[in-house]
Backbone as CSV, one residue per row, in Angstrom:
resi,resn,N_x,N_y,N_z,CA_x,CA_y,CA_z,C_x,C_y,C_z
1,MET,0.720,-0.955,0.025,0.003,-0.026,0.016,0.908,1.256,0.081
2,LEU,0.481,2.207,-0.878,1.214,3.478,-1.008,0.909,4.139,0.383
3,ARG,1.984,4.942,0.840,1.876,6.012,1.770,1.175,7.086,1.261
4,LEU,0.724,8.226,2.082,-0.113,9.237,1.668,0.926,10.192,0.829
5,PRO,2.071,10.432,1.233,2.851,11.368,0.270,2.990,10.730,-0.955
6,ALA,3.568,9.356,-0.910,3.757,8.783,-2.297,2.687,8.806,-3.169
7,LEU,1.429,8.363,-2.538,0.134,8.621,-3.239,-0.159,9.811,-3.881
8,ALA,-0.089,10.881,-3.400,-0.121,12.291,-3.647,0.749,12.509,-4.999
9,SER,2.002,11.864,-4.756,3.197,12.102,-5.797,2.538,11.621,-6.965
10,SER,2.001,10.228,-6.883,1.602,9.514,-8.046,0.635,10.420,-8.828
11,LEU,-0.550,10.902,-8.027,-1.658,11.410,-8.717,-1.140,12.673,-9.295
12,PHE,-0.298,13.284,-8.561,0.206,14.472,-9.239,0.997,14.200,-10.689
13,LEU,1.879,13.303,-10.746,2.456,12.755,-11.878,1.201,12.426,-12.924
14,LEU,0.226,11.794,-12.511,-0.578,11.304,-13.461,-1.302,12.566,-14.188
15,LEU,-1.584,13.465,-13.665,-2.376,14.688,-13.800,-1.353,15.540,-14.937
16,LEU,-0.191,15.270,-14.826,0.577,15.992,-15.688,0.748,15.336,-17.070
17,GLN,0.367,14.095,-17.087,0.295,13.273,-18.380,-0.784,14.010,-19.405
18,PRO,-0.342,14.221,-20.730,-1.287,14.742,-21.707,-2.456,13.722,-21.952
19,ALA,-3.772,14.059,-21.944,-4.864,13.235,-22.149,-4.603,12.676,-23.489
20,PRO,-5.174,11.434,-23.651,-4.877,10.646,-25.190,-5.799,11.273,-25.892
21,GLN,-5.658,11.356,-27.098,-6.708,11.947,-28.182,-7.370,10.680,-28.399
22,SER,-8.838,10.888,-28.451,-9.795,10.179,-28.853,-10.028,9.583,-30.076
23,ALA,-10.136,8.459,-30.446,-10.288,7.840,-31.951,-11.281,8.744,-32.599
24,ALA,-12.411,9.225,-32.049,-13.487,9.627,-32.622,-12.911,11.281,-33.099
25,THR,-12.075,11.847,-32.043,-11.348,13.312,-32.628,-10.505,13.023,-33.631
26,ALA,-9.718,12.007,-33.499,-8.711,11.799,-34.536,-9.512,11.522,-35.821
27,SER,-10.418,11.094,-36.077,-11.031,10.411,-37.176,-11.776,11.955,-37.675
28,ASN,-12.328,12.828,-36.887,-12.980,13.862,-37.583,-12.283,14.885,-38.284
29,ALA,-10.834,14.838,-38.351,-9.923,15.603,-39.094,-10.164,15.045,-40.620
30,PRO,-10.071,16.041,-41.480,-10.088,15.654,-42.953,-8.940,14.595,-43.350
31,ALA,-9.283,13.795,-44.268,-8.314,12.789,-44.645,-8.493,12.689,-46.062
32,TYR,-7.494,12.481,-46.969,-7.578,12.532,-48.411,-7.063,11.473,-49.090
33,THR,-7.334,11.302,-50.554,-6.495,10.286,-51.202,-5.552,10.818,-51.626
34,GLY,-4.763,9.933,-52.444,-3.608,10.381,-53.098,-3.756,11.598,-54.341
35,ASP,-4.992,11.416,-54.813,-5.191,12.408,-55.943,-6.077,13.550,-55.529
36,GLY,-6.230,13.795,-54.231,-6.757,15.157,-53.801,-8.309,15.123,-53.394
37,ASN,-8.826,13.802,-53.599,-10.190,13.753,-53.122,-10.251,13.638,-51.617
38,LEU,-11.483,13.422,-51.083,-11.735,13.167,-49.629,-12.321,12.055,-49.344
39,LEU,-11.661,11.586,-48.228,-12.433,10.337,-47.493,-13.629,10.633,-46.845
40,ALA,-14.785,10.525,-47.211,-15.915,11.019,-46.506,-16.008,10.459,-45.119
41,PRO,-16.049,11.307,-44.198,-16.400,10.999,-42.710,-17.542,9.815,-42.455
42,ALA,-17.322,8.764,-41.970,-18.468,7.882,-41.684,-19.438,8.108,-40.780
43,ASN,-19.126,8.922,-39.700,-19.662,8.978,-38.536,-20.299,10.399,-38.469
44,TYR,-20.614,11.115,-39.521,-20.981,12.386,-39.460,-22.485,12.496,-38.884
45,ARG,-23.255,11.656,-38.841,-24.532,11.797,-38.295,-24.371,11.713,-36.643
46,GLU,-23.335,11.309,-36.379,-22.884,11.412,-34.799,-22.489,12.769,-34.552
47,TRP,-22.353,13.749,-35.564,-21.789,15.061,-35.155,-22.872,16.130,-34.716
48,ILE,-22.756,17.551,-34.723,-23.588,18.263,-34.371,-24.563,18.651,-35.347
49,TYR,-25.933,18.377,-35.394,-26.923,18.758,-36.275,-27.082,20.324,-36.260
50,LEU,-27.034,20.940,-37.416,-27.203,22.370,-37.355,-28.514,22.818,-38.024
51,THR,-29.154,22.229,-39.027,-30.414,22.821,-39.568,-31.054,21.949,-40.547
52,SER,-32.005,22.154,-40.953,-32.889,21.586,-42.047,-33.319,22.506,-42.793
53,GLY,-33.346,22.370,-44.088,-34.087,23.160,-45.084,-34.882,22.481,-45.935
54,ILE,-36.119,23.054,-46.464,-36.854,22.327,-47.471,-37.000,23.045,-48.646
55,ASP,-36.853,22.280,-49.733,-37.156,23.173,-51.000,-36.176,24.469,-51.295
56,MET,-35.115,24.364,-50.477,-34.336,25.802,-50.688,-33.786,25.915,-52.110
57,SER,-33.604,27.125,-52.685,-33.119,27.360,-54.035,-32.654,28.848,-53.944
58,TYR,-31.461,29.037,-54.233,-30.801,30.493,-54.272,-31.118,31.040,-55.710
59,ILE,-31.975,30.675,-56.435,-32.376,31.172,-57.806,-33.829,31.630,-57.833
60,ALA,-34.276,32.803,-57.876,-35.828,33.177,-57.896,-36.396,32.533,-58.919
61,GLN,-37.505,32.038,-58.557,-38.516,31.189,-59.558,-39.325,32.132,-60.349
62,PRO,-39.615,31.933,-61.661,-40.497,33.018,-62.493,-41.648,32.828,-61.996
63,ALA,-42.413,34.023,-62.227,-43.801,34.279,-61.708,-44.702,32.999,-62.520
64,GLY,-45.528,32.583,-61.740,-46.327,31.316,-62.075,-45.561,29.901,-62.401
65,ALA,-44.314,29.963,-62.064,-43.685,28.758,-62.202,-44.400,27.506,-61.402
66,PRO,-44.484,26.431,-61.822,-45.082,25.224,-60.922,-44.238,24.881,-59.819
67,PRO,-44.487,24.464,-58.660,-43.607,24.041,-57.632,-42.911,22.907,-57.897
68,PRO,-41.693,22.543,-57.200,-41.113,21.424,-57.654,-42.067,20.036,-57.581
69,ALA,-41.578,19.068,-58.656,-42.523,18.147,-58.348,-42.368,17.012,-57.067
70,HIS,-41.027,17.110,-56.539,-40.880,16.663,-55.058,-40.142,17.330,-54.291
71,SER,-40.369,17.427,-53.010,-39.885,18.412,-52.260,-38.731,17.538,-51.624
72,THR,-37.610,18.529,-51.124,-36.496,17.918,-50.759,-35.893,18.606,-49.190
73,PHE,-35.641,17.739,-48.563,-34.951,18.207,-47.245,-33.268,18.279,-47.443
74,ASP,-32.798,19.124,-46.742,-31.225,19.331,-46.706,-31.064,19.332,-45.134
75,ASN,-30.335,18.586,-44.817,-29.593,18.349,-43.310,-28.110,18.644,-43.383
76,VAL,-27.828,19.443,-42.346,-26.578,20.068,-42.226,-25.931,19.382,-40.924
77,PHE,-24.680,19.015,-40.924,-23.995,18.292,-39.799,-22.470,19.076,-39.751
78,VAL,-22.014,19.435,-38.404,-20.454,19.786,-38.613,-19.931,18.981,-37.516
79,ASN,-18.507,18.821,-37.621,-17.800,18.366,-36.404,-17.749,18.802,-35.300
80,PRO,-17.883,18.055,-34.186,-18.027,18.623,-32.852,-17.203,19.603,-32.308
81,GLU,-15.825,19.406,-32.843,-14.642,20.308,-32.364,-14.666,21.760,-33.269
82,SER,-15.132,21.717,-34.294,-15.537,22.930,-35.030,-16.901,23.991,-34.242
83,TYR,-17.844,23.098,-33.970,-18.981,23.587,-33.532,-18.316,24.439,-32.118
84,ARG,-17.694,23.408,-31.077,-17.321,24.194,-29.917,-16.474,25.354,-30.237
85,ALA,-15.519,25.190,-31.413,-14.812,26.555,-31.342,-15.712,27.719,-32.042
86,PHE,-16.861,27.181,-32.679,-17.645,28.617,-32.974,-18.320,29.056,-31.957
87,LEU,-18.577,28.348,-30.984,-19.336,28.756,-29.834,-18.458,29.737,-29.145
88,ALA,-17.293,29.604,-28.922,-16.408,30.338,-28.376,-15.922,31.594,-29.263
89,THR,-15.656,31.401,-30.432,-15.337,32.718,-31.406,-16.282,33.203,-32.162
90,GLY,-17.227,32.420,-32.623,-18.080,33.022,-33.646,-17.763,32.739,-34.965
91,THR,-16.689,31.838,-35.357,-16.392,31.752,-36.453,-15.670,30.169,-36.626
92,TRP,-15.376,29.714,-37.775,-15.098,28.362,-37.942,-13.360,28.167,-37.901
93,PRO,-12.936,27.092,-37.180,-11.490,26.884,-37.389,-11.125,26.152,-38.483
94,ASP,-9.899,25.995,-38.566,-9.252,25.089,-39.609,-9.601,23.336,-39.448
95,LYS,-9.882,22.849,-40.309,-10.211,21.505,-40.202,-11.636,21.187,-39.967
96,THR,-12.338,22.156,-40.081,-13.842,22.442,-40.091,-14.494,21.351,-41.331
97,ILE,-15.335,20.491,-40.974,-15.923,19.880,-41.874,-17.368,20.077,-41.905
98,MET,-18.182,20.325,-43.098,-19.550,20.509,-42.983,-20.212,19.340,-43.871
99,VAL,-21.195,18.610,-43.409,-21.958,17.899,-44.333,-23.303,17.863,-44.645
100,LEU,-23.690,18.090,-45.892,-25.239,18.364,-46.276,-25.540,17.384,-46.994
101,GLU,-26.733,16.675,-46.369,-27.241,15.602,-47.020,-28.553,15.665,-47.478
102,ALA,-28.976,15.381,-48.629,-30.435,15.609,-49.178,-31.275,14.368,-49.076
103,ARG,-32.295,14.504,-48.788,-33.388,13.423,-48.766,-34.714,13.854,-49.054
104,SER,-35.535,13.004,-50.029,-37.032,13.259,-50.474,-37.927,13.459,-49.289
105,ALA,-38.847,14.502,-49.563,-40.005,14.602,-48.433,-41.059,13.564,-48.759
106,GLU,-41.640,12.948,-47.810,-42.378,11.933,-48.240,-43.903,12.058,-47.521
107,ASN,-44.765,11.897,-48.215,-46.170,11.782,-47.160,-47.187,11.121,-48.171
108,PRO,-48.060,10.178,-47.709,-48.229,9.894,-46.194,-47.280,8.569,-45.827
109,VAL,-46.741,8.793,-44.519,-46.001,7.509,-44.326,-46.492,7.214,-42.998
110,SER,-46.776,6.000,-42.670,-47.344,5.302,-41.437,-48.714,5.955,-41.007
111,ILE,-48.774,6.633,-39.839,-49.899,7.179,-39.167,-49.885,8.720,-39.862
112,ASN,-48.810,9.320,-40.476,-48.683,10.515,-40.801,-49.653,11.038,-42.102
113,LYS,-50.654,11.843,-41.825,-51.541,12.193,-42.776,-51.333,13.646,-43.379
114,ARG,-50.518,14.281,-42.588,-50.332,15.866,-43.008,-48.580,16.283,-42.917
115,GLY,-48.207,17.082,-43.846,-46.737,17.447,-43.637,-46.158,16.356,-44.302
116,HIS,-44.914,16.525,-43.808,-43.778,15.436,-44.681,-42.715,15.019,-43.682
117,THR,-42.356,13.857,-43.759,-41.223,13.118,-43.181,-40.229,13.006,-44.312
118,GLN,-39.046,12.466,-43.870,-37.824,12.344,-44.474,-37.721,10.915,-45.105
119,SER,-37.225,10.848,-46.217,-36.995,9.445,-46.793,-35.636,8.822,-46.249
120,THR,-35.762,7.525,-46.125,-34.439,6.641,-45.787,-33.317,6.809,-46.684
121,GLU,-33.742,7.123,-48.078,-32.883,6.980,-49.135,-32.085,8.406,-49.368
122,ILE,-30.980,8.420,-49.285,-30.195,9.727,-49.539,-30.174,10.280,-51.124
123,LEU,-30.579,11.358,-51.353,-30.569,11.896,-52.591,-29.086,12.156,-53.174
124,GLY,-28.207,12.844,-52.208,-27.028,13.358,-52.500,-26.506,13.907,-51.316
125,THR,-24.978,14.028,-51.338,-24.331,14.424,-50.298,-23.214,15.660,-50.739
126,GLU,-23.111,16.651,-50.168,-21.984,17.508,-50.408,-21.263,17.959,-48.991
127,ILE,-20.043,17.890,-49.233,-19.151,18.129,-48.042,-18.376,19.398,-48.258
128,HIS,-18.248,20.584,-47.217,-17.651,21.459,-47.233,-16.326,21.482,-46.166
129,VAL,-15.133,21.754,-46.587,-14.011,21.471,-45.930,-12.995,23.011,-45.798
130,LYS,-12.739,22.950,-44.572,-11.755,24.286,-44.335,-10.489,23.590,-44.017
131,ASP,-9.444,23.544,-44.843,-8.260,23.028,-44.368,-6.988,24.072,-45.037
132,ARG,-6.147,24.315,-44.009,-5.061,25.224,-44.360,-5.633,26.500,-44.854
133,GLY,-6.807,26.958,-44.082,-7.400,28.311,-44.350,-8.077,28.401,-45.570
134,THR,-8.282,27.470,-46.364,-8.908,27.528,-47.598,-10.052,26.519,-47.763
135,TRP,-11.319,26.995,-47.959,-12.661,26.059,-48.042,-12.468,25.304,-49.427
136,ALA,-13.054,24.327,-49.302,-13.303,23.533,-50.653,-14.605,22.805,-50.682
137,PHE,-15.153,22.286,-51.748,-16.391,21.483,-51.886,-16.182,20.261,-52.320
138,TYR,-16.632,19.194,-51.949,-16.770,17.859,-52.397,-18.028,17.273,-52.832
139,ASP,-18.324,16.484,-53.751,-19.268,15.648,-53.830,-19.148,14.324,-53.456
140,LEU,-20.176,13.694,-53.000,-19.980,12.331,-52.386,-21.369,11.639,-53.162
141,PRO,-20.925,10.881,-54.108,-21.910,9.905,-54.792,-22.300,8.970,-53.901
142,ALA,-23.644,8.451,-54.126,-24.368,7.409,-53.378,-23.492,6.257,-53.277
143,ASN,-23.373,5.454,-52.455,-22.906,4.331,-52.019,-21.372,4.212,-52.041
144,THR,-20.784,5.294,-51.904,-19.346,5.412,-52.011,-18.883,6.110,-50.791
145,THR,-17.623,6.103,-50.495,-16.825,6.660,-49.371,-15.738,7.537,-49.830
146,ILE,-15.435,7.826,-51.083,-14.781,8.899,-51.716,-15.391,10.006,-52.200
147,ALA,-15.234,11.137,-51.631,-15.976,12.661,-52.171,-14.862,12.991,-53.176
148,THR,-15.494,13.529,-54.344,-14.779,14.059,-55.310,-14.576,15.542,-55.226
149,LEU,-13.556,16.268,-55.332,-13.271,17.621,-55.059,-14.086,18.072,-56.322
150,ILE,-14.879,19.339,-56.038,-15.472,20.076,-56.965,-14.530,21.277,-57.318
151,PRO,-13.862,21.264,-58.372,-12.864,22.534,-58.643,-13.530,23.856,-58.930
152,ARG,-12.760,24.852,-58.682,-12.985,26.244,-58.773,-13.004,26.350,-60.255
153,PRO,-13.839,27.023,-61.066,-14.705,28.127,-60.331,-16.086,27.688,-60.357
154,ALA,-16.488,26.830,-59.761,-17.950,26.142,-59.571,-18.560,27.271,-58.952
155,GLY,-20.084,27.383,-59.309,-20.865,28.273,-58.652,-20.768,28.311,-57.262
156,CYS,-20.806,27.008,-56.463,-20.729,26.986,-54.995,-19.821,27.917,-54.551
157,TYR,-18.640,27.971,-54.800,-17.611,29.015,-54.389,-17.913,30.406,-54.837
158,THR,-18.283,30.647,-55.637,-18.748,32.265,-55.783,-19.998,32.617,-54.998
159,CYS,-20.769,31.773,-54.977,-22.069,32.067,-54.097,-21.833,32.126,-52.761
160,HIS,-21.152,31.331,-52.352,-20.696,31.238,-50.803,-19.840,32.440,-50.374
161,GLU,-18.955,32.635,-51.383,-18.356,33.822,-51.083,-18.844,35.417,-51.068
162,ALA,-19.747,35.205,-51.822,-20.650,36.496,-51.923,-21.716,36.655,-50.987
163,HIS,-22.234,35.491,-50.573,-23.438,35.530,-49.795,-23.333,34.924,-48.298
164,GLY,-22.217,34.252,-48.187,-22.165,33.708,-46.568,-22.140,34.730,-45.583
165,ALA,-22.880,34.165,-44.413,-22.775,35.358,-43.356,-21.540,35.267,-42.499
166,VAL,-20.915,33.895,-42.416,-19.757,33.840,-41.616,-18.443,33.116,-42.474
167,ASP,-17.482,33.511,-42.755,-16.345,32.838,-43.285,-16.722,32.081,-44.569
168,THR,-17.611,32.752,-45.358,-18.215,32.085,-46.539,-18.995,30.982,-46.498
169,THR,-19.686,30.651,-45.299,-20.737,29.887,-44.983,-22.051,30.407,-44.573
170,PHE,-23.039,29.724,-44.684,-24.303,30.262,-44.815,-24.910,29.901,-43.282
171,VAL,-24.053,30.671,-42.344,-24.451,30.699,-40.905,-25.955,31.441,-40.728
172,GLN,-26.275,32.255,-41.799,-27.709,32.827,-41.709,-28.751,31.980,-41.579
173,PHE,-28.549,30.575,-42.053,-29.532,29.619,-42.055,-29.548,28.636,-40.856
174,TYR,-28.558,28.959,-40.134,-28.653,28.024,-38.913,-28.888,28.737,-37.685
175,PRO,-29.965,28.346,-37.376,-31.072,29.348,-36.221,-30.220,29.321,-34.634
176,THR,-29.342,28.417,-34.382,-28.705,28.507,-33.025,-27.338,29.204,-33.106
177,LEU,-26.733,29.473,-34.348,-25.409,29.930,-34.600,-25.616,31.498,-34.979
178,PHE,-26.548,31.732,-35.649,-26.825,33.122,-36.491,-26.557,34.083,-35.166
179,PRO,-27.492,33.948,-34.275,-27.408,35.121,-33.183,-26.124,35.279,-32.473
180,LEU,-25.421,33.922,-32.283,-24.068,33.975,-31.739,-22.957,34.857,-32.640
181,ALA,-23.060,34.638,-33.919,-22.211,35.345,-34.642,-22.690,36.808,-34.817
182,ARG,-23.795,37.211,-34.816,-24.237,38.592,-34.715,-23.746,39.361,-33.280
183,GLN,-23.837,38.581,-32.157,-23.371,38.917,-31.082,-21.855,39.134,-30.945
184,LYS,-21.017,38.320,-31.526,-19.562,38.314,-31.641,-18.993,39.089,-32.784
185,HIS,-19.848,39.865,-33.616,-19.428,40.652,-34.684,-18.409,39.760,-35.717
186,THR,-18.948,38.833,-35.958,-18.288,37.918,-36.996,-19.030,37.811,-38.350
187,LEU,-20.162,38.602,-38.405,-20.844,38.584,-40.124,-19.853,39.054,-40.698
188,SER,-20.027,38.525,-41.994,-19.051,39.111,-43.117,-19.402,40.462,-43.646
189,GLU,-18.589,41.145,-43.953,-18.982,42.481,-44.762,-19.786,42.230,-45.976
190,GLU,-19.599,41.206,-46.668,-20.538,40.910,-47.782,-21.879,40.560,-47.285
191,TYR,-21.985,39.909,-46.166,-23.308,39.761,-45.743,-23.977,40.950,-45.270
192,LEU,-23.363,41.889,-44.490,-23.911,43.006,-44.091,-24.365,43.908,-44.950
193,LYS,-23.393,44.080,-46.096,-23.722,45.056,-47.129,-25.039,44.550,-47.824
194,GLU,-25.049,43.364,-48.113,-26.225,42.679,-48.894,-27.405,42.759,-47.956
195,THR,-27.460,42.815,-46.675,-28.788,42.734,-46.045,-29.111,44.320,-45.226
196,SER,-27.955,44.955,-45.308,-28.167,46.246,-44.863,-28.375,46.111,-43.321
197,SER,-27.594,45.238,-42.757,-27.780,45.030,-41.137,-27.434,45.840,-40.451
198,PRO,-28.206,46.432,-39.405,-27.728,47.274,-38.405,-26.749,46.784,-37.342
199,THR,-26.419,45.553,-37.385,-25.440,44.925,-36.492,-23.989,45.143,-36.912
200,LYS,-23.532,45.708,-37.936,-22.124,45.886,-38.245,-21.379,46.508,-37.231
201,PRO,-20.379,45.894,-36.785,-19.624,46.142,-35.733,-18.883,47.448,-35.944
């Protein structure tokens, strides 16, 4: 049995040891193939859920145009480390990974007679990654684990850079984060000019 001084010394040395990095944390960093594509994160549904949109479009529809034949949900997830950093700073750190998955809206399903539920089938997945200070978009085809880099000058880059509320991301659509960004004065100049927001720092 250790005497009290020896026990206290052992506990002190234990506290000085660095905490081991969890496997989940290590796996949340972006990883790439040799040709620059992205290894899709397998566990993103265990990440932080940010929002869902339905039938979102960034292009105005012509007057009298018919509604879409099928409604679509977009669900957005972000890795937990970046979410916690955003809560502290109001912006995204390096190694942020955001995943948008699209699912069909369905009705009726089971006892639901009104409104829509989401399909079990994923229509498409897009991944947005910040690495070495630069954002990149990747497309993840169904039933694959490799997300293909979408090269510039694709419209997703210019749209996000022109309209993203924070660091070229659409935080304006994330109801739990947008008020925080406004409070921390991290809304982009582009977004403030576009909306004539009175919250300009």
